[in-house]
N, C-alpha and C positions, 0 to 999 in steps of 0.2 A: 465609450467602452462599457461593457456590461459589468455588473457587480460580480466580483470574484466569488466562486463557490468554495466554501470551506467544508471539509469533511474530516472525520476522526476514525481511527482504526483501533480496534480491540483485538485481543486474542481470547479464545474461549477458556474459561476457568476449568481447572481439573478437580477441584474439591468444592464441597458445599460452602466452606469458608470463603474460598475464592469467588464463588458465585455471588455470595452476599456482598462481598466487597465491591464487585463489579457493578452490582445494582446501584450502590451508593455513588460510585464513580460516574456511571452513565446518567443517573438522575442529575448530578451536578453539571456534567458537561452538556446535558440536554438544554440547560438554561442558556447556553451560548447559541442555540438554534442552528446547528450545523445542517448542511444540505442532507447529509445522511451519515450513518455509522457503517463501517465495514467490519467484518469479523473473519479472522484468518482461519485457515484450514490446514491442519498439521500434515507433515510429510506423509505421502501415501494415503491421505484421508484419515489419519489417525485420530483427529478430533471432530470427525464428521457430525456425530450426534451433538456434541457440545456447541459446534458452530450453528447448527440449526436451532437448538434450544435458545441460544443467546440472541439470534436474529429474531426469533418469534417473540421473545420478551421485549425487544426494542420496538418491534412493530406494534405490539399490544399496548405499549406505553405512548404510542402516537407519533413516534419518529420513524423515518425511513431507514432501511437497513439493507446491506448487500453482503451476502455470504461470499467468501472467497471459495473458488472451486479449482483444485489442482487435478490434472489428468494423469500424471505419472503414476503407474501402478493400477490405474482404473481400466475397466472394460467399457465398451459401448453400452452394454446392458446396465452396468452399475451407474454410469453417468446418466443414462436415460431415466432410470428410476429416481435418481436424485433430482433431476430437472423437473420431473413430474411432481415430486413431493414439494419442491419449492413453489411451483405454480399453484398447487393446491392450497398453499398457505398465503397466496397473494403476493409473494415476493416478486419484485419487478426489476431488480438489479442483480448483477453478478460481476464479481471480479474474477476473470478467467486467466488461469496461470498454468504453466507447465508444472511447476512445483518440483520438489526434491523427493527422492526415495528415502524412506527411513533406513537407518543402518541395518544391514542383514538382508535387505531385499535384493534379489538378483535379477528379477525381470522388470521390465518397464511398463508392461500392460499394452493396451492397443493404441495408445496415443504417444507420439514421440515429442511433439512440439505444441506450444500453445495455439498456434494458428489452426492446427487440426481440431483442437477443442472448440475454438470459436466457430469454425465451420460446422462442426457437429451440432453445437447449440442452435445456430441459425437454421440448420436443416430440420432439426427436431421441433423447434418452438417458434420459428419465424421471428417476428419483431416483439415477442412478449417481453424479453429481457433487454434492459440497457446493459451493454457489455463493456466493462472496463478491462484493459490489459496493462501489462507492465512495460515500462520503458527504462532505459539505462543510459543516462547522459554521460556517465563515465565508462561505458562499455561493460556489457555482461562479462563476469569473470571467466566464463567458459567459451566466450566467442573467439573465433579464429582471428578476427580482425575487426576494427571499427566498422569497416564497410559491410562485412558479413552481419554484424549486429544490426546495422541500419536496415539491411534487406530483410532480416528476420522480423523486425518491427513492422516493416512495410507489409509483409505477408499476413501478419495478425490484423492489420487494419483492413486490408483487402478481403480478408475472410469474414469481416463484418463487425469489427470492434467500433464502438461509438466514441470512445475516449480512452485516454491512458493516464496512469499514475506512475510517476517515476520512483525508482529507488532513491533513497535519501542521498544527499550530497551537501557539501559546504562550499562549493565553487560555483557561483552563479553563472560564470562564463561557460561552464560545461553545459548547463541547461540551455542557455541561449543559443549556443552553437548547435546543439542537438535539434532544437526547434527549427533553426535555420536550415539545417541539412535535411530534415524531414520535409520541410516546405518545398525544397528543390525537387523532392521525389513526388510532389503533388499531394502530400498528406496534409489534410486540413482538420483532422479531429483535434479536440482540445487535449493538450498535454499538461496535466495537473502536476505541480511539483510536490513530491513527497518530502515531508519535513520531520526530522528526528530531533527533538529537544535534547540538549546536553545537560544531563544531571549527574552522571556517574562516569568517571574517566575509564575505569577498568572495563565496565560493561560496554561502553562505546567502542573501545579498542577491539574487544572480542567480536562484537557484531560487525564492525567494519572489516575486520580480517576475513570474516566468513562471506560477506556479500560483495566485497570489492569496492566499498565506498572509501574514498580517499579523505583523510583528515589532514588539512594543511599543516605543514611543519610548525608554523608559528602557533597554531591552535594546540597541537599536541604538546609542545614544549611548555606553553602557558598552563595547560591543564595539569601536566605532570608536576609543575612547580608548586601547585597548591597542595600536593600530598593528600592528606585526609581532611582538608578543610572543605567540607561539602558546601557550605554557604558560599564560599568564594567561587567554587566550581559552578554552582547553579547561577550565580550572578553573572559570571563571565559568559557562561553558556547562553543565558538569556540575551545578552548583548550581541553575541556572535550570530545566533540564529535569528534574533529579531531583526538585525540589520540585513541578513540574507533574505528574509521574507519581504522586507520593505523593498529591497532592490528587485526581487522577482516580480512583485505586484506592479511596481513602477515600470518595469520592462515589458509588461503585458501578459504575465502568466495568468491563465484563466481561472486558477484556483490553487488552493493549498490543501494537502492531505496530511493530517498530523498523525504520526505514529505515537500514540499516547502511552504505550506500555502499561495500559490499565491504571494510569495515574491521572490525577486532575491538575495538580499545581502548575507544571511546566506548560502544558497546553493552554490552560486558562491565562497564564501570565503573557504568553506570546499573543494570544487572541486579543487580549485587552490592549496590548501595545499597537495592534494593527487596526482596530475598528474605532 
């Protein structure tokens, strides 16, 4: 079995202070030697410049980096210009997503789904980019059915995706079943497991409500019982997520993608437990 690929996700800072903090975080996490860092792209492309600036800094520091690119609200011309800019900076990876519209937007632009974006990237740039797409082991919250969600994933792969990163989850069985079902469709691209460290109960509940990630009842109750005891929350979270990562890797997951939330401690602690 090949060595699993570990990667780490950041979001672009919105202030000079945030940018300075992220530089320190990135320098620290770079010591773990991840395969690459990815940088998110705000709803409707609202952090477009911050995404590119952050990716360029990562590349300049000697690490590989992948900007997220969401197509909702974008036009073919705007996406084409962005792809050309990425190429001009030597960027070779992209995380291609449908994305969400920022509040107040009424139109969705010229792309409706991520498979259309993937197809466009391939048509415009050939094999220049390694394209990662999203996968949803617990089913996308807007999908009509689990089968529809599987078929949507299949369309993204057939459009030219090289690999996938999952939404985070805490139920390993959901991941393994998703991989098995995609295999039955003839899909063979690597499906990397997205990992969200548990460090803050309120924040985790809010994120999970938005993205449809299920927190097992026993985990929710245990986290709630700790109240404001952040040390106990973090220690319990490390055990839960560390065990999840170990099971995923033992079961053949080709890699783990850590949602760092621009913090070092939780990702580093998980990493050290696994290597």
